Steps between C-alpha positions, in 0.01 A plus 500: 500500500646844411586741776272798535717685751455873441710613797750767394778646715622851427789710620693795363847645463524881513799723440549876465694662218734800537205740449303357792244313287393158619494207256326173588507149356223268621577131546203270455508128571237246413618144560836459327442799272658834591435820309676835535335827396636857513253777592714767334563366149271197468791254470385142559695179540448151629763369739520141611787558740628799701234759410613761756853546356351525150262773619787688666710469183217645290464799735873573480538454124178655375440774757835552678302444820746381765388641835296258709229700688498236777858587597461879510 
């Protein structure tokens, strides 16, 4: 019988750029599937393994957002 599990976990990675703008990538997980989505530019990517480092890499490369608001 196919699984009908619709439970989805979400989290986010946020970073500020040098102009003080916040950029956020949402991490969504449903079963084994993980999807990343950027609020700023609409970038989307599936990530089987290590989604958080991929989200952080996108924020640095695409938006030069390196300051973690949680550490300030």
